[in-house]
C-alpha positions in Angstrom: 180.5 141.3 282.0 177.6 141.7 279.6 179.1 139.1 277.3 178.6 136.5 280.1 174.9 136.6 279.2 175.8 135.7 275.5 174.0 138.5 273.6 173.9 138.6 269.9 176.1 141.3 268.3 173.1 143.2 267.0 171.5 143.2 270.4 174.5 145.0 272.0 173.8 148.1 269.9 170.5 148.6 271.9 172.5 149.0 275.1 174.2 152.3 274.2 171.2 154.6 274.1 169.7 156.7 276.9 170.9 157.9 280.3 171.3 154.4 281.7 173.8 153.3 279.1 176.9 154.0 281.2 175.5 151.9 284.1 174.3 148.8 282.3 177.7 147.1 282.5 177.9 147.5 286.3 174.4 146.2 286.6 175.4 143.2 284.6 178.2 142.6 287.0 175.7 142.7 289.9 173.5 140.2 288.1 176.4 137.9 287.6 177.5 138.1 291.2 173.9 137.2 292.3 174.1 134.1 290.1 171.5 134.8 287.4 171.6 132.4 284.5 172.2 133.6 280.9 168.5 133.8 279.9 167.2 135.5 283.0 170.2 137.9 283.2 169.9 139.0 279.6 166.1 139.5 280.0 166.8 141.9 282.9 169.5 143.7 280.9 167.2 144.2 278.0 164.5 145.6 280.3 166.9 148.2 281.6 167.9 149.1 278.1 164.3 149.6 277.2 163.8 151.8 280.3 166.9 153.8 279.2 165.4 154.5 275.8 162.0 155.3 277.4 163.7 157.9 279.6 165.6 159.4 276.6 162.4 159.7 274.5 160.7 161.6 277.3 163.8 163.7 278.1 163.9 162.5 281.6 167.4 162.7 283.1 169.0 160.0 285.2 168.7 162.1 288.4 165.0 162.2 287.9 164.6 158.4 287.9 162.7 157.0 290.9 160.0 154.4 291.7 157.2 156.5 290.3 158.8 156.9 286.9 159.9 153.2 286.8 156.3 152.2 287.5 155.1 154.5 284.7 157.5 152.9 282.3 156.3 149.4 283.3 152.6 150.4 282.8 153.4 151.8 279.4 155.4 148.7 278.5 152.7 146.2 279.6 150.3 147.8 277.1 152.6 146.7 274.3 154.2 143.4 275.5 153.1 140.7 277.9 153.8 141.3 281.6 156.7 139.3 283.1 156.7 138.3 286.8 160.2 139.7 287.3 159.7 143.1 285.7 159.1 145.0 289.0 161.9 143.1 290.7 164.3 144.2 288.0 163.4 147.9 288.3 163.7 147.8 292.1 167.1 146.0 291.8 168.3 148.7 289.3 167.2 151.6 291.5 168.9 150.1 294.5 172.1 149.6 292.5 172.1 153.1 291.1 171.6 154.6 294.6 174.4 152.5 296.1 176.7 153.7 293.3 175.4 157.3 294.0 174.3 157.6 290.4 170.8 158.8 291.5 169.8 160.4 294.8 168.3 158.5 297.7 164.6 157.9 297.7 163.2 161.4 297.7 159.6 160.4 298.5 158.7 162.3 301.7 157.4 159.9 304.2 153.8 160.6 305.3 152.8 161.1 308.9 151.9 157.4 309.4 155.3 156.3 308.1 157.1 158.8 310.3 155.2 157.6 313.4 156.0 154.0 312.5 159.8 154.9 312.3 159.7 156.6 315.7 157.9 153.7 317.3 160.4 151.2 315.6 163.3 153.2 317.1 161.6 153.0 320.5 161.2 149.2 320.3 164.8 148.8 319.2 166.5 151.2 321.7 164.1 151.0 324.7 162.7 147.5 324.4 165.7 145.8 322.7 163.4 143.9 320.4 164.8 142.0 317.4 164.2 143.3 313.9 161.8 140.5 313.0 159.7 141.3 316.1 159.7 145.0 315.3 158.5 144.4 311.8 155.5 142.4 313.2 154.7 145.2 315.7 154.8 147.8 313.0 152.4 145.9 310.8 149.8 146.0 313.6 150.4 149.7 314.3 150.0 150.6 310.6 146.7 148.7 310.5 145.5 150.8 313.5 146.6 154.1 312.2 145.3 153.5 308.7 142.0 152.4 310.2 141.6 155.5 312.3 143.3 158.1 310.0 142.2 157.0 306.6 143.2 160.3 304.9 146.8 159.9 306.1 146.5 163.0 308.2 147.4 161.9 311.7 145.6 163.8 314.5 146.7 162.0 317.6 144.9 164.5 319.9 141.7 163.3 318.3 142.2 159.7 319.5 139.5 158.5 321.9 138.8 155.2 323.7 136.0 154.4 321.2 138.5 154.5 318.4 140.6 151.9 320.1 137.7 149.6 320.9 136.2 150.0 317.4 139.5 149.0 315.8 139.9 145.9 318.1 136.4 144.7 317.3 137.0 145.3 313.6 140.5 143.8 313.4 139.8 140.7 315.6 136.6 139.7 313.7 138.6 137.7 311.1 141.6 136.6 313.2 142.4 133.6 315.3 142.7 134.0 319.1 146.5 134.1 319.2 146.6 136.7 316.4 144.0 138.8 318.2 145.9 138.6 321.5 149.1 139.7 319.7 147.3 142.7 318.2 146.0 143.8 321.6 149.4 143.5 323.1 151.0 145.6 320.4 148.2 148.2 320.6 148.7 148.6 324.3 152.5 149.0 323.8 152.0 151.6 321.0 149.5 153.6 323.1 151.8 153.6 326.1 154.6 154.8 323.8 152.4 157.7 322.7 151.6 158.6 326.3 155.2 158.3 327.4 156.4 160.7 324.7 153.6 163.2 325.2 151.8 162.6 322.0 148.5 161.8 323.8 147.4 162.9 327.3 145.1 160.1 328.2 146.2 156.5 328.9 144.3 154.9 326.1 146.1 151.6 326.6 143.5 150.9 329.4 140.8 151.0 326.7 142.2 148.0 324.8 139.8 145.1 325.4 141.3 141.9 326.7 141.1 139.0 324.2 139.8 135.9 325.9 142.4 133.3 326.6 144.1 131.8 329.6 147.8 131.2 330.0 148.9 127.6 329.7 145.3 126.7 328.6 146.6 124.6 325.6 148.8 121.6 325.2 152.1 122.3 323.4 151.9 121.3 319.7 154.3 118.6 318.9 155.1 115.6 316.6 156.0 112.1 317.6 159.7 111.2 317.2 158.9 108.8 314.3 157.1 111.7 312.5 160.1 114.0 312.9 162.4 111.3 311.4 159.9 110.8 308.6 160.0 114.5 307.8 163.8 114.5 307.8 163.9 111.5 305.4 161.5 113.3 303.0 164.4 115.6 301.9 166.0 114.4 298.6 169.6 114.9 299.6 170.8 114.1 296.1 169.6 117.6 295.1 171.0 120.9 296.3 167.8 122.2 297.6 167.3 118.9 299.5 170.7 119.3 301.2 169.8 122.8 302.3 166.3 121.9 303.6 167.7 118.8 305.4 170.3 121.0 307.2 167.6 123.5 308.2 165.2 120.9 309.5 168.0 119.3 311.5 168.8 122.6 313.2 165.1 123.0 314.1 164.6 119.4 315.2 167.9 118.7 317.0 168.7 122.1 318.5 165.3 123.6 318.8 166.2 126.8 317.0 163.6 129.3 316.0 162.9 130.0 312.3 164.5 133.5 312.4 167.6 132.1 314.2 168.1 129.5 311.4 167.6 132.0 308.6 170.0 134.6 310.1 172.8 132.1 310.8 176.0 133.4 309.3 179.1 131.5 308.1 181.0 133.4 310.9 178.7 131.9 313.5 180.0 128.4 313.0 183.1 127.6 315.0 184.2 124.3 313.5 187.3 123.9 315.7 185.3 124.3 318.9 182.2 122.5 317.6 179.9 125.4 318.4 177.2 127.5 316.9 176.7 131.1 317.8 172.9 131.7 317.9 171.6 135.3 317.9 168.2 134.9 319.6 165.5 137.3 320.7 166.7 140.9 321.3 170.4 141.2 322.1 170.7 137.7 323.4 173.6 135.6 322.0 174.1 131.9 322.9 176.6 129.2 322.1 175.2 125.7 321.3 177.0 122.5 320.6 177.4 121.5 316.9 175.9 118.0 317.1 177.6 115.5 314.8 174.6 114.9 312.4 173.9 118.6 312.2 177.6 119.3 311.5 177.7 116.7 308.7 174.5 118.1 307.1 176.0 121.6 307.2 179.2 120.4 305.6 177.3 118.5 302.9 175.3 121.6 302.1 178.1 124.1 302.2 180.4 121.9 300.0 177.9 120.5 297.5 174.6 122.5 297.8 175.3 126.1 298.5 175.6 128.4 295.5 178.7 130.5 295.0 177.9 134.0 296.2 179.2 136.9 298.2 176.5 136.6 301.0 177.7 135.5 304.4 174.4 133.9 305.3 174.6 130.1 305.6 171.3 129.4 303.9 170.8 130.9 300.4 167.8 131.0 298.1 168.0 128.1 295.6 167.2 130.5 292.7 168.9 133.8 291.8 169.5 136.3 293.2 171.7 134.1 295.5 171.2 135.9 298.7 169.7 135.0 302.1 166.0 134.6 302.5 164.2 137.9 301.9 161.5 137.0 304.4 163.4 134.8 306.8 160.9 133.3 309.3 158.2 132.8 306.6 160.7 131.1 304.3 161.8 128.6 306.9 158.2 127.9 307.9 157.5 127.3 304.2 160.3 124.7 304.1 158.7 122.9 307.1 155.2 123.0 305.5 156.5 121.4 302.3 158.4 118.8 304.3 155.3 117.9 306.2 153.4 117.5 303.0 156.1 115.4 301.4 156.2 113.1 304.4 152.4 113.0 304.6 152.5 113.9 308.2 149.2 115.5 309.2 149.4 118.1 311.8 147.2 121.1 312.8 150.4 123.1 313.2 152.7 123.6 310.2 155.2 126.2 311.3 158.8 125.7 312.3 157.9 126.0 316.0 156.3 122.6 315.9 159.8 121.0 315.7 161.0 123.1 318.6 158.1 121.9 320.7 158.7 118.3 319.6 162.3 118.5 320.8 161.2 119.7 324.2 158.5 117.0 324.5 161.0 114.3 323.5 163.5 115.5 326.1 160.8 115.4 328.8 159.9 111.9 327.8 163.6 110.9 328.3 163.7 112.3 331.8 164.9 115.8 331.3 163.8 118.4 333.9 161.9 121.5 332.9 164.9 123.6 333.9 167.1 121.6 331.5 164.5 122.0 328.7 164.3 125.8 329.3 168.1 126.0 329.1 168.2 124.1 325.8 165.4 126.2 324.3 166.9 129.4 325.8 163.7 130.6 327.5 164.0 133.9 329.3 161.4 133.0 331.8 160.7 129.7 333.6 157.0 130.2 333.1 157.5 129.7 329.3 158.8 126.2 329.9 156.0 125.2 332.3 153.6 124.3 329.5 155.6 121.1 328.9 154.6 119.9 332.3 151.2 119.1 330.8 152.7 116.3 328.6 154.5 114.7 331.5 151.8 112.1 331.9 153.7 110.1 334.4 154.1 113.0 336.8 150.5 114.1 336.3 149.1 110.6 336.9 150.5 110.7 340.4 148.7 113.9 341.2 145.3 112.6 339.9 142.7 111.8 342.5 141.0 108.4 342.4 137.6 108.5 340.7 134.8 107.7 343.3 133.7 104.1 342.8 136.5 103.4 340.4 139.3 100.8 340.6 141.8 101.5 343.3 
């Protein structure tokens, strides 16, 4: 498979030295499967060959190769040759490949106490709270900030936690965050402290010490775009290009079906039932719903799958436009990035640039056409009716009938 990357005969000789030599061919197969072009693939193979010779020179066996030694190799390399943006990605890909083929042992780095606590809390959120993986990751980020702020040495002494530690962190962490981000941080912190109390790790209910971040439910209008703006965003995709076909299909799923960013990114080929005209949507937690495959959405998906999607082994519908040809590594952020770029192309100016703005726009448009809040909640798959109530604020016709006449004004 190495020959696929078109090396020169004299270059092949450099691949036969060092402990990695027997594994370079299988690594080349992996790169080929992931869709790397000749130049990028060969650059990665040469880096692995250099690492192999570096290990041989220092008498480091293959079993001793890990992240620390790979990083030491890169630091030494960058003193002699210019640093390439993909160097660290290549070494991580190699280590993962070697571990999957059992050529080297699994990561032997012993997790510190903070990491162990994070893993335990993640398991709790998954098993007891039934949160989705994307939500768990966001919760863990906040927990890590709190633990690192309080236990800066890495030595976790939960019995030393006091109410002042909690309030100090909230004041420090919320000082450079928006209101919504600060509210989320406080919610996570209460959840984590309740977890510690429930599992006997602390004896005082410190969740009560978490200050309330100012904010009132339903105090804001839902963020949305006008129908003409949504259509302008859709037209901004250059559907003659592969990436344009992909982005157009993603934007249609957001705008026509009101899907969340993570739901779009995690969509699998197996979730499309062409015969029944349905999409299987894996929502928050364990929830699974079936939505109709609208005609324009189906046509956009067919166009992308037939003419825009790279050939690869991934079952994800939407694939990165550059190698490695896999699903988005950071799904929600990747989809939100596609929305931001579409807004910029269409020159649609909005305070809100995330994927959720298209979901809100769909709900607002439905309301304008006479749909009830219950119907909107069903389409958006809201768990609670209160979540849908915010759209009552944009039903100006209904609100006008409730408004009292202004004293002295026209009757």
